[in-house]
C-alpha positions in Angstrom: 78.6 63.6 54.7 79.2 64.9 51.4 79.6 68.4 50.4 79.9 69.7 46.7 81.6 73.3 46.9 80.1 73.9 43.3 76.8 72.8 44.1 77.0 75.3 47.1 78.3 77.9 44.9 75.5 77.5 42.4 72.7 77.2 45.4 73.8 80.8 46.7 73.7 81.8 43.2 70.0 80.8 42.6 68.8 82.1 46.2 70.6 85.3 47.0 71.2 86.8 43.0 71.4 90.3 44.5 74.4 89.7 46.6 76.3 87.6 44.0 78.2 90.5 42.9 79.6 90.9 46.7 81.7 88.2 45.8 82.6 88.9 42.4 83.3 92.4 43.3 85.8 91.2 46.0 87.1 88.5 43.2 87.7 91.6 41.1 89.1 94.3 43.6 90.9 92.5 46.2 94.0 91.4 44.2 95.0 94.9 42.9 94.9 96.5 46.5 96.3 93.4 48.5 100.0 94.5 48.3 98.9 98.1 49.4 96.5 96.9 52.5 99.4 95.0 53.5 102.0 98.0 53.3 99.9 100.4 54.7 98.1 98.0 57.4 95.0 99.3 56.5 92.3 98.5 53.6 92.8 101.3 50.8 89.7 103.7 50.9 89.0 103.0 47.0 87.7 99.9 47.9 84.4 101.2 49.7 83.2 102.6 46.1 84.3 99.4 44.3 82.3 96.8 46.1 79.0 97.5 47.9 79.8 98.7 51.6 75.9 97.8 52.7 76.8 94.4 51.2 80.1 93.9 53.4 78.6 95.1 56.6 75.9 92.2 56.4 78.1 89.2 55.8 78.0 86.8 58.6 75.0 88.0 60.1 71.7 86.2 60.8 69.5 86.5 57.5 66.4 87.1 60.2 68.2 90.4 61.2 69.0 91.7 57.8 72.1 89.6 56.9 72.8 88.0 53.7 71.7 84.5 52.3 75.5 84.3 50.4 76.6 83.7 54.4 73.4 81.9 56.4 74.9 78.9 57.0 78.4 77.8 58.1 78.8 75.7 55.1 78.4 78.7 52.9 80.6 80.8 54.9 83.2 78.0 54.5 83.1 77.8 50.7 82.7 81.5 49.9 85.4 82.5 52.3 87.8 79.8 50.4 86.9 81.0 47.5 88.0 84.9 48.6 91.1 82.9 50.1 92.8 81.8 46.9 93.2 85.5 46.0 94.2 86.9 49.6 93.3 85.4 53.0 94.6 88.2 55.0 92.8 91.0 53.9 89.3 89.5 54.2 89.7 89.2 58.2 89.9 93.1 58.1 86.8 93.6 55.9 83.5 95.0 58.0 80.6 93.9 59.3 79.9 92.7 63.0 82.3 89.5 62.3 83.3 87.8 65.5 81.0 89.7 67.7 78.0 88.4 66.3 78.1 84.5 67.6 78.1 86.0 71.5 75.3 88.4 70.5 73.1 85.8 69.2 74.3 83.1 71.9 73.7 85.6 74.7 71.5 88.3 73.8 67.7 88.8 74.3 65.6 89.5 71.3 65.7 93.2 71.6 69.4 93.3 72.3 70.0 91.3 69.0 67.6 93.5 66.8 69.5 97.0 68.3 72.5 95.5 67.7 72.0 94.3 64.0 70.2 97.3 63.3 73.5 99.5 63.6 75.0 97.6 60.5 72.0 97.9 58.1 71.4 100.9 55.4 74.9 102.3 55.8 76.4 104.3 53.1 80.1 103.3 55.0 82.1 100.8 56.4 80.6 99.4 60.3 83.1 97.1 62.1 82.2 94.9 65.3 84.8 93.2 67.3 84.8 91.0 70.3 87.4 91.7 72.7 88.3 88.7 75.1 92.0 88.0 75.0 94.0 89.6 77.5 97.7 90.8 78.3 98.5 88.3 80.9 96.1 85.5 79.9 97.0 84.7 76.4 94.8 81.7 75.2 93.8 81.2 78.7 90.8 83.2 78.0 88.9 82.1 81.5 91.2 83.8 83.5 90.6 87.3 82.9 90.9 90.1 84.9 89.0 93.0 83.8 86.4 93.4 85.9 82.8 94.9 85.7 81.6 96.1 89.4 77.5 96.5 89.3 76.9 100.0 90.8 73.1 100.7 90.8 71.9 100.1 87.4 75.3 100.5 85.6 78.2 98.5 85.4 81.8 100.0 85.7 84.4 98.0 83.5 88.2 98.1 84.3 91.0 96.3 82.5 92.9 96.1 79.0 92.2 93.5 75.8 94.8 92.6 73.5 95.1 91.5 69.7 91.6 92.7 69.0 90.8 92.3 65.3 89.3 95.5 63.8 89.6 97.2 67.4 91.2 100.2 66.6 88.7 101.0 64.1 85.3 99.3 65.4 81.9 101.1 65.8 80.9 98.7 68.6 83.3 95.9 70.8 81.4 92.9 72.4 83.8 92.8 76.1 84.3 90.1 78.1 84.7 90.8 81.5 84.4 89.2 85.1 82.4 90.3 87.9 84.2 88.1 90.1 87.6 86.6 89.1 87.9 84.1 91.9 85.1 82.4 90.4 86.5 82.0 87.0 84.7 81.5 84.0 81.2 81.3 86.2 81.2 84.9 86.6 82.1 86.2 82.6 79.5 88.4 81.1 79.6 89.7 78.0 78.9 93.5 77.3 78.1 95.7 74.0 80.7 98.9 74.5 79.8 101.4 71.4 82.7 103.4 70.6 83.4 106.5 72.2 81.9 105.8 75.5 83.9 107.4 78.1 86.4 105.2 79.8 86.9 103.3 76.7 90.1 104.1 74.6 92.4 102.5 72.0 95.5 102.4 73.1 97.4 101.3 69.9 97.1 99.0 67.1 100.3 96.7 66.6 102.6 96.7 64.0 101.9 93.4 62.9 104.1 90.7 60.9 101.3 89.3 58.8 97.7 89.6 58.6 98.3 93.5 58.4 95.4 95.0 57.3 93.2 93.3 60.0 94.5 96.1 62.5 94.9 94.4 65.9 94.5 96.7 68.5 95.0 97.0 72.3 91.8 98.7 74.0 91.6 100.0 77.9 88.6 100.3 80.1 89.1 102.6 82.8 86.0 103.3 85.1 83.8 102.7 81.6 80.4 103.0 83.0 77.6 101.2 81.0 73.9 100.8 81.8 73.0 97.3 82.7 71.2 96.3 79.8 74.5 96.3 78.1 75.0 93.1 79.1 74.1 90.3 76.7 71.4 88.6 78.3 70.1 91.2 80.9 66.7 90.8 81.8 66.8 92.8 85.1 69.0 90.9 87.1 71.1 88.7 85.4 71.6 87.0 82.2 70.2 83.9 80.7 73.0 81.8 81.2 75.3 80.7 84.0 78.3 82.2 82.0 78.9 83.9 79.0 82.1 82.0 78.0 79.6 79.4 76.5 78.9 82.7 74.2 82.9 83.2 73.5 82.9 79.1 72.7 80.3 79.7 70.5 82.1 82.6 68.8 85.2 80.2 68.3 83.0 77.1 66.8 81.1 79.8 64.4 84.3 81.4 62.7 86.9 78.8 63.0 85.6 76.7 60.1 85.4 79.8 58.5 89.1 81.1 59.0 90.3 77.4 58.2 88.5 77.6 54.9 90.2 81.3 54.3 93.6 79.2 55.2 92.9 76.5 52.7 92.2 79.0 50.1 95.1 81.0 50.7 96.9 77.5 50.3 95.4 76.5 46.9 96.0 79.7 45.7 99.9 80.2 46.8 100.0 76.4 45.0 98.7 77.7 41.8 101.0 80.3 41.9 103.9 78.4 42.1 102.9 76.0 39.7 102.8 79.2 37.3 106.5 79.9 38.6 107.7 76.7 37.9 106.4 76.7 34.3 107.8 80.1 33.9 111.5 78.8 35.0 111.5 81.1 37.9 112.7 78.4 40.5 116.3 78.7 41.6 116.3 75.2 41.4 118.5 72.4 39.3 116.8 71.2 36.5 116.4 67.4 37.9 114.8 68.6 40.9 112.1 70.9 39.3 109.9 67.9 38.6 110.2 67.0 42.2 109.5 70.1 43.0 106.0 69.9 41.0 105.7 66.4 43.0 105.8 67.9 46.0 103.4 70.8 45.2 100.9 68.1 44.3 101.2 66.2 47.8 100.3 69.9 48.8 97.1 69.7 46.8 96.5 66.4 48.4 96.6 67.9 52.1 94.9 70.9 51.2 92.0 68.6 50.1 92.0 67.2 53.3 91.9 70.2 55.3 88.8 71.2 53.2 87.4 67.9 54.4 87.8 68.8 57.5 86.7 72.8 57.4 83.4 71.4 55.9 82.5 68.8 58.2 83.2 71.3 61.2 80.7 73.7 59.2 78.2 70.8 58.7 78.3 69.8 62.3 77.6 73.5 63.5 74.8 73.7 61.0 73.2 70.6 62.2 73.1 71.8 65.6 75.7 69.2 66.9 78.7 70.2 69.4 81.5 71.3 66.8 84.4 72.4 68.9 86.6 69.6 68.8 86.1 69.5 64.8 86.4 73.3 64.5 89.9 72.6 66.2 90.7 69.8 64.2 89.7 72.2 61.1 92.0 75.1 62.3 94.7 73.0 63.9 95.4 71.3 60.6 95.2 74.2 58.0 97.4 76.5 60.1 100.3 73.6 59.9 99.6 73.1 56.1 99.7 76.8 55.6 103.2 77.4 57.5 104.8 74.2 55.9 103.8 75.3 52.6 105.0 78.7 53.2 108.6 77.1 53.9 108.6 74.7 50.8 107.8 78.0 48.8 110.5 80.0 50.6 113.0 77.2 49.7 112.1 76.9 46.0 111.4 80.8 45.6 114.5 82.2 47.5 114.4 85.5 45.9 111.2 86.1 46.2 110.6 85.1 49.7 113.1 87.7 50.4 111.7 90.6 48.3 109.2 92.8 50.7 105.7 92.6 49.2 106.2 89.7 47.1 103.2 87.4 47.0 105.4 84.3 48.2 107.1 86.7 51.0 103.7 88.0 52.1 102.2 84.5 52.8 105.4 83.4 54.7 104.3 86.5 57.3 100.4 85.7 57.2 101.1 81.7 57.5 102.7 82.6 60.8 99.7 84.5 62.0 97.6 82.0 61.0 98.8 79.8 63.6 98.1 82.2 66.2 94.8 83.7 65.3 91.6 82.5 67.1 93.6 80.1 69.5 97.1 79.1 68.6 98.0 75.7 67.1 99.3 74.2 70.5 96.2 75.0 72.3 93.8 73.8 69.5 96.0 70.2 69.7 95.7 70.6 73.5 91.5 70.9 73.2 91.7 67.9 70.7 93.6 65.8 73.0 91.5 66.7 75.9 88.3 65.8 73.8 89.4 62.2 72.8 90.8 61.1 76.2 87.2 61.0 77.3 
């Protein structure tokens, strides 16, 4: 396997010239608003008039349902988001579109459900968000031990429970919610439900005051006697879904997005190395002259580690596109990328302590975001546990 990111970029530019301005717009307009988005924990409103909202809404959607060729494969998503990550790895996580909710709909939904779900993102003049709700306060990374329940009553399901740390959960137009038909049966009773915002019994309790990735607006959601038509269950055919459990759909979501997130982190790390090298060239480092060259060499070593992390992310993306099981590769990519980002953040703080202590400075912000990267979409410890278990067999 050999993937040339530049060749992938040229291929996308040739095949999808109409969507190419989306990438150019993000590269131009994200840098001026990144600090504000972090301070305000939201994406500034002017961004929606600067970069096509219609194109943003269709990122990461399957092409057959109106998605962009720009992000039509895992490899393309990895390459594109690494480029965006170089200018700001945090804000893109909060951009509109189906996001992490798309993979379970693709994996579990009937054809009618897929068409209906993705249709809501098409032809809109405002940003439209989808969200993925599986994490619960008492379960953390143990997603299979959820306590949110869905009780069948006639032609409806009634949801009761709480979800937490849901990306864009407070502004989502629709949420794919995972709930158990019978908690005593573990993962085999888990199902996924499409819950539009405004559904009676569904409420946004709060958006967390996050340390990093603030524009992503992680929210706590609650469901109290939230009644849904039976066909809101993904894969519903009148009696049951097509899969034994919807946890398979959740795993598909992680396999789908972890290579993208890893690439976003890699781009962020590379952007920070370039930034630090420029700061060294400008004489900003609070180091003795004899240690300046050592710092440059250290940044060179980080470049080598980032290159290794890029290869892991691209391999996971390539395996996903080929139809092979990519869970372990995705975990490897995510665990390594988040480790590199945290170690880089530590070293940059030591090289530039004044910048690291200045609220809103790029190095200070990266330090906060790097810690959040280790937690997002499965903690680093959980990823390493999954990797170890995979290699025991």
